[in-house]
All heavy atoms as TSV, in Angstrom:
chain	resi	resn	atom	element	x	y	z
A	1	MET	N	N	-70.907	-12.525	-29.150
A	1	MET	CA	C	-69.828	-12.835	-30.033
A	1	MET	C	C	-69.388	-11.596	-30.804
A	1	MET	O	O	-68.200	-11.399	-31.009
A	1	MET	CB	C	-70.255	-13.935	-31.000
A	1	MET	CG	C	-69.107	-14.410	-31.841
A	1	MET	SD	S	-69.650	-15.443	-33.172
A	1	MET	CE	C	-69.331	-14.390	-34.532
A	2	LEU	N	N	-70.341	-10.773	-31.200
A	2	LEU	CA	C	-69.979	-9.582	-31.964
A	2	LEU	C	C	-69.107	-8.637	-31.149
A	2	LEU	O	O	-68.167	-8.042	-31.674
A	2	LEU	CB	C	-71.233	-8.861	-32.446
A	2	LEU	CG	C	-72.053	-9.611	-33.489
A	2	LEU	CD1	C	-73.315	-8.831	-33.825
A	2	LEU	CD2	C	-71.244	-9.896	-34.724
A	3	HIS	N	N	-69.400	-8.539	-29.879
A	3	HIS	CA	C	-68.581	-7.684	-29.026
A	3	HIS	C	C	-67.158	-8.232	-28.974
A	3	HIS	O	O	-66.187	-7.476	-29.068
A	3	HIS	CB	C	-69.175	-7.608	-27.622
A	3	HIS	CG	C	-68.439	-6.675	-26.719
A	3	HIS	ND1	N	-67.169	-6.931	-26.268
A	3	HIS	CD2	C	-68.782	-5.484	-26.185
A	3	HIS	CE1	C	-66.764	-5.946	-25.489
A	3	HIS	NE2	N	-67.726	-5.053	-25.427
A	4	GLY	N	N	-67.031	-9.541	-28.837
A	4	GLY	CA	C	-65.706	-10.163	-28.808
A	4	GLY	C	C	-64.938	-9.922	-30.087
A	4	GLY	O	O	-63.725	-9.668	-30.055
A	5	LEU	N	N	-65.619	-9.988	-31.225
A	5	LEU	CA	C	-64.955	-9.704	-32.501
A	5	LEU	C	C	-64.477	-8.257	-32.552
A	5	LEU	O	O	-63.380	-7.974	-33.031
A	5	LEU	CB	C	-65.917	-9.952	-33.666
A	5	LEU	CG	C	-66.096	-11.386	-34.109
A	5	LEU	CD1	C	-67.187	-11.471	-35.169
A	5	LEU	CD2	C	-64.809	-11.975	-34.623
A	6	ALA	N	N	-65.308	-7.359	-32.075
A	6	ALA	CA	C	-64.937	-5.945	-32.076
A	6	ALA	C	C	-63.699	-5.709	-31.213
A	6	ALA	O	O	-62.794	-4.959	-31.594
A	6	ALA	CB	C	-66.099	-5.090	-31.587
A	7	VAL	N	N	-63.647	-6.349	-30.072
A	7	VAL	CA	C	-62.491	-6.204	-29.181
A	7	VAL	C	C	-61.242	-6.770	-29.850
A	7	VAL	O	O	-60.180	-6.146	-29.825
A	7	VAL	CB	C	-62.752	-6.889	-27.821
A	7	VAL	CG1	C	-61.488	-6.932	-26.982
A	7	VAL	CG2	C	-63.874	-6.174	-27.072
A	8	GLN	N	N	-61.378	-7.950	-30.447
A	8	GLN	CA	C	-60.238	-8.561	-31.128
A	8	GLN	C	C	-59.737	-7.659	-32.258
A	8	GLN	O	O	-58.538	-7.465	-32.426
A	8	GLN	CB	C	-60.626	-9.932	-31.692
A	8	GLN	CG	C	-60.896	-10.986	-30.649
A	8	GLN	CD	C	-59.654	-11.394	-29.891
A	8	GLN	OE1	O	-58.571	-11.464	-30.438
A	8	GLN	NE2	N	-59.818	-11.648	-28.608
A	9	ALA	N	N	-60.667	-7.113	-33.042
A	9	ALA	CA	C	-60.290	-6.232	-34.145
A	9	ALA	C	C	-59.596	-4.979	-33.619
A	9	ALA	O	O	-58.576	-4.545	-34.169
A	9	ALA	CB	C	-61.520	-5.864	-34.962
A	10	ARG	N	N	-60.135	-4.417	-32.564
A	10	ARG	CA	C	-59.534	-3.216	-31.979
A	10	ARG	C	C	-58.119	-3.480	-31.490
A	10	ARG	O	O	-57.242	-2.632	-31.597
A	10	ARG	CB	C	-60.396	-2.723	-30.811
A	10	ARG	CG	C	-59.833	-1.477	-30.138
A	10	ARG	CD	C	-60.401	-1.244	-28.772
A	10	ARG	NE	N	-59.967	-2.322	-27.890
A	10	ARG	CZ	C	-60.552	-2.630	-26.746
A	10	ARG	NH1	N	-61.618	-1.971	-26.345
A	10	ARG	NH2	N	-60.111	-3.610	-25.998
A	11	ASP	N	N	-57.920	-4.687	-30.975
A	11	ASP	CA	C	-56.611	-5.031	-30.421
A	11	ASP	C	C	-55.623	-5.517	-31.472
A	11	ASP	O	O	-54.522	-5.942	-31.138
A	11	ASP	CB	C	-56.767	-6.078	-29.316
A	11	ASP	CG	C	-57.428	-5.510	-28.067
A	11	ASP	OD1	O	-57.493	-4.271	-27.937
A	11	ASP	OD2	O	-57.881	-6.305	-27.229
A	12	GLY	N	N	-56.024	-5.484	-32.750
A	12	GLY	CA	C	-55.074	-5.756	-33.813
A	12	GLY	C	C	-55.143	-7.127	-34.447
A	12	GLY	O	O	-54.220	-7.517	-35.150
A	13	ALA	N	N	-56.228	-7.867	-34.223
A	13	ALA	CA	C	-56.360	-9.184	-34.852
A	13	ALA	C	C	-56.380	-9.013	-36.367
A	13	ALA	O	O	-56.904	-8.034	-36.894
A	13	ALA	CB	C	-57.637	-9.877	-34.386
A	14	THR	N	N	-55.805	-9.981	-37.057
A	14	THR	CA	C	-55.792	-9.932	-38.517
A	14	THR	C	C	-57.147	-10.377	-39.059
A	14	THR	O	O	-57.951	-10.974	-38.346
A	14	THR	CB	C	-54.713	-10.872	-39.084
A	14	THR	OG1	O	-55.057	-12.223	-38.763
A	14	THR	CG2	C	-53.338	-10.539	-38.536
A	15	THR	N	N	-57.357	-10.095	-40.324
A	15	THR	CA	C	-58.587	-10.531	-40.978
A	15	THR	C	C	-58.713	-12.048	-40.907
A	15	THR	O	O	-59.801	-12.582	-40.668
A	15	THR	CB	C	-58.596	-10.067	-42.446
A	15	THR	OG1	O	-58.488	-8.645	-42.477
A	15	THR	CG2	C	-59.870	-10.498	-43.166
A	16	GLU	N	N	-57.608	-12.735	-41.091
A	16	GLU	CA	C	-57.623	-14.196	-41.049
A	16	GLU	C	C	-58.015	-14.701	-39.659
A	16	GLU	O	O	-58.772	-15.668	-39.524
A	16	GLU	CB	C	-56.263	-14.757	-41.450
A	16	GLU	CG	C	-55.922	-14.556	-42.915
A	16	GLU	CD	C	-55.404	-13.148	-43.226
A	16	GLU	OE1	O	-55.011	-12.403	-42.301
A	16	GLU	OE2	O	-55.415	-12.787	-44.419
A	17	GLU	N	N	-57.507	-14.061	-38.622
A	17	GLU	CA	C	-57.864	-14.458	-37.250
A	17	GLU	C	C	-59.343	-14.225	-36.985
A	17	GLU	O	O	-60.018	-15.075	-36.392
A	17	GLU	CB	C	-57.013	-13.692	-36.238
A	17	GLU	CG	C	-55.561	-14.097	-36.257
A	17	GLU	CD	C	-54.670	-13.171	-35.433
A	17	GLU	OE1	O	-54.947	-11.968	-35.344
A	17	GLU	OE2	O	-53.675	-13.695	-34.890
A	18	LEU	N	N	-59.855	-13.092	-37.424
A	18	LEU	CA	C	-61.267	-12.790	-37.223
A	18	LEU	C	C	-62.143	-13.762	-38.008
A	18	LEU	O	O	-63.162	-14.229	-37.502
A	18	LEU	CB	C	-61.566	-11.345	-37.636
A	18	LEU	CG	C	-60.868	-10.268	-36.807
A	18	LEU	CD1	C	-61.099	-8.903	-37.429
A	18	LEU	CD2	C	-61.290	-10.300	-35.359
A	19	GLN	N	N	-61.718	-14.090	-39.228
A	19	GLN	CA	C	-62.480	-15.034	-40.039
A	19	GLN	C	C	-62.527	-16.401	-39.371
A	19	GLN	O	O	-63.554	-17.075	-39.384
A	19	GLN	CB	C	-61.866	-15.147	-41.440
A	19	GLN	CG	C	-62.683	-15.990	-42.392
A	19	GLN	CD	C	-64.031	-15.363	-42.723
A	19	GLN	OE1	O	-64.142	-14.148	-42.869
A	19	GLN	NE2	N	-65.050	-16.189	-42.827
A	20	ALA	N	N	-61.423	-16.826	-38.754
A	20	ALA	CA	C	-61.386	-18.116	-38.067
A	20	ALA	C	C	-62.362	-18.134	-36.893
A	20	ALA	O	O	-63.035	-19.145	-36.646
A	20	ALA	CB	C	-59.975	-18.412	-37.585
A	21	ILE	N	N	-62.472	-17.023	-36.179
A	21	ILE	CA	C	-63.412	-16.927	-35.067
A	21	ILE	C	C	-64.839	-17.051	-35.588
A	21	ILE	O	O	-65.672	-17.780	-35.030
A	21	ILE	CB	C	-63.228	-15.596	-34.299
A	21	ILE	CG1	C	-61.865	-15.565	-33.625
A	21	ILE	CG2	C	-64.350	-15.385	-33.289
A	21	ILE	CD1	C	-61.462	-14.204	-33.082
A	22	ILE	N	N	-65.141	-16.353	-36.681
A	22	ILE	CA	C	-66.478	-16.394	-37.264
A	22	ILE	C	C	-66.822	-17.808	-37.716
A	22	ILE	O	O	-67.912	-18.315	-37.439
A	22	ILE	CB	C	-66.586	-15.401	-38.440
A	22	ILE	CG1	C	-66.477	-13.969	-37.918
A	22	ILE	CG2	C	-67.882	-15.604	-39.220
A	22	ILE	CD1	C	-66.255	-12.926	-38.990
A	23	GLU	N	N	-65.891	-18.451	-38.413
A	23	GLU	CA	C	-66.137	-19.806	-38.907
A	23	GLU	C	C	-66.377	-20.771	-37.753
A	23	GLU	O	O	-67.264	-21.625	-37.819
A	23	GLU	CB	C	-64.978	-20.267	-39.774
A	23	GLU	CG	C	-64.931	-19.534	-41.110
A	23	GLU	CD	C	-63.698	-19.872	-41.929
A	23	GLU	OE1	O	-62.918	-20.767	-41.534
A	23	GLU	OE2	O	-63.511	-19.229	-42.977
A	24	SER	N	N	-65.609	-20.629	-36.689
A	24	SER	CA	C	-65.774	-21.491	-35.524
A	24	SER	C	C	-67.148	-21.279	-34.890
A	24	SER	O	O	-67.834	-22.236	-34.535
A	24	SER	CB	C	-64.671	-21.200	-34.513
A	24	SER	OG	O	-64.833	-21.960	-33.355
A	25	ALA	N	N	-67.568	-20.032	-34.770
A	25	ALA	CA	C	-68.868	-19.729	-34.182
A	25	ALA	C	C	-70.001	-20.265	-35.052
A	25	ALA	O	O	-71.010	-20.764	-34.533
A	25	ALA	CB	C	-69.021	-18.223	-34.000
A	26	MET	N	N	-69.847	-20.200	-36.366
A	26	MET	CA	C	-70.892	-20.670	-37.265
A	26	MET	C	C	-71.069	-22.181	-37.185
A	26	MET	O	O	-72.165	-22.685	-37.424
A	26	MET	CB	C	-70.593	-20.253	-38.704
A	26	MET	CG	C	-70.670	-18.752	-38.923
A	26	MET	SD	S	-72.265	-18.032	-38.487
A	26	MET	CE	C	-73.285	-18.734	-39.767
A	27	LEU	N	N	-70.027	-22.910	-36.828
A	27	LEU	CA	C	-70.150	-24.356	-36.682
A	27	LEU	C	C	-71.130	-24.719	-35.579
A	27	LEU	O	O	-71.781	-25.755	-35.640
A	27	LEU	CB	C	-68.783	-24.980	-36.402
A	27	LEU	CG	C	-67.793	-24.981	-37.558
A	27	LEU	CD1	C	-66.433	-25.498	-37.089
A	27	LEU	CD2	C	-68.315	-25.812	-38.722
A	28	GLY	N	N	-71.226	-23.868	-34.568
A	28	GLY	CA	C	-72.132	-24.129	-33.450
A	28	GLY	C	C	-73.498	-23.508	-33.602
A	28	GLY	O	O	-74.377	-23.718	-32.760
A	29	ALA	N	N	-73.706	-22.751	-34.672
A	29	ALA	CA	C	-74.987	-22.076	-34.867
A	29	ALA	C	C	-76.032	-23.055	-35.382
A	29	ALA	O	O	-75.722	-23.962	-36.145
A	29	ALA	CB	C	-74.817	-20.924	-35.864
A	30	PRO	N	N	-77.280	-22.897	-34.956
A	30	PRO	CA	C	-78.347	-23.772	-35.463
A	30	PRO	C	C	-78.551	-23.549	-36.962
A	30	PRO	O	O	-78.364	-22.447	-37.457
A	30	PRO	CB	C	-79.575	-23.353	-34.670
A	30	PRO	CG	C	-79.257	-22.056	-34.065
A	30	PRO	CD	C	-77.760	-21.907	-34.031
A	31	ARG	N	N	-78.904	-24.609	-37.653
A	31	ARG	CA	C	-79.150	-24.519	-39.087
A	31	ARG	C	C	-80.641	-24.307	-39.340
A	31	ARG	O	O	-81.475	-24.814	-38.605
A	31	ARG	CB	C	-78.703	-25.799	-39.772
A	31	ARG	CG	C	-77.235	-26.058	-39.582
A	31	ARG	CD	C	-76.858	-27.318	-40.254
A	31	ARG	NE	N	-75.956	-26.948	-41.347
A	31	ARG	CZ	C	-75.433	-27.813	-42.167
A	31	ARG	NH1	N	-75.734	-29.067	-42.090
A	31	ARG	NH2	N	-74.591	-27.403	-43.108
A	32	ALA	N	N	-80.932	-23.596	-40.412
A	32	ALA	CA	C	-82.322	-23.389	-40.818
A	32	ALA	C	C	-82.838	-24.667	-41.462
A	32	ALA	O	O	-82.113	-25.344	-42.182
A	32	ALA	CB	C	-82.419	-22.223	-41.788
A	33	ASP	N	N	-84.089	-24.988	-41.215
A	33	ASP	CA	C	-84.707	-26.141	-41.859
A	33	ASP	C	C	-84.999	-25.793	-43.323
A	33	ASP	O	O	-85.544	-24.733	-43.595
A	33	ASP	CB	C	-86.000	-26.532	-41.157
A	33	ASP	CG	C	-85.746	-27.138	-39.786
A	33	ASP	OD1	O	-84.686	-27.770	-39.604
A	33	ASP	OD2	O	-86.609	-26.986	-38.901
A	34	PRO	N	N	-84.653	-26.694	-44.237
A	34	PRO	CA	C	-84.922	-26.406	-45.658
A	34	PRO	C	C	-86.396	-26.460	-45.990
A	34	PRO	O	O	-87.210	-27.026	-45.400
A	34	PRO	CB	C	-84.164	-27.503	-46.412
A	34	PRO	CG	C	-83.790	-28.530	-45.409
A	34	PRO	CD	C	-83.968	-27.926	-44.043
């Protein structure tokens, strides 16, 4: 995913677009047990 973000940033993605990608990826990330 980090490589994809780097490519998107290099190609001119806005901060908002990159943030949306990060937020979407975090929805699928496993949660830590409390």
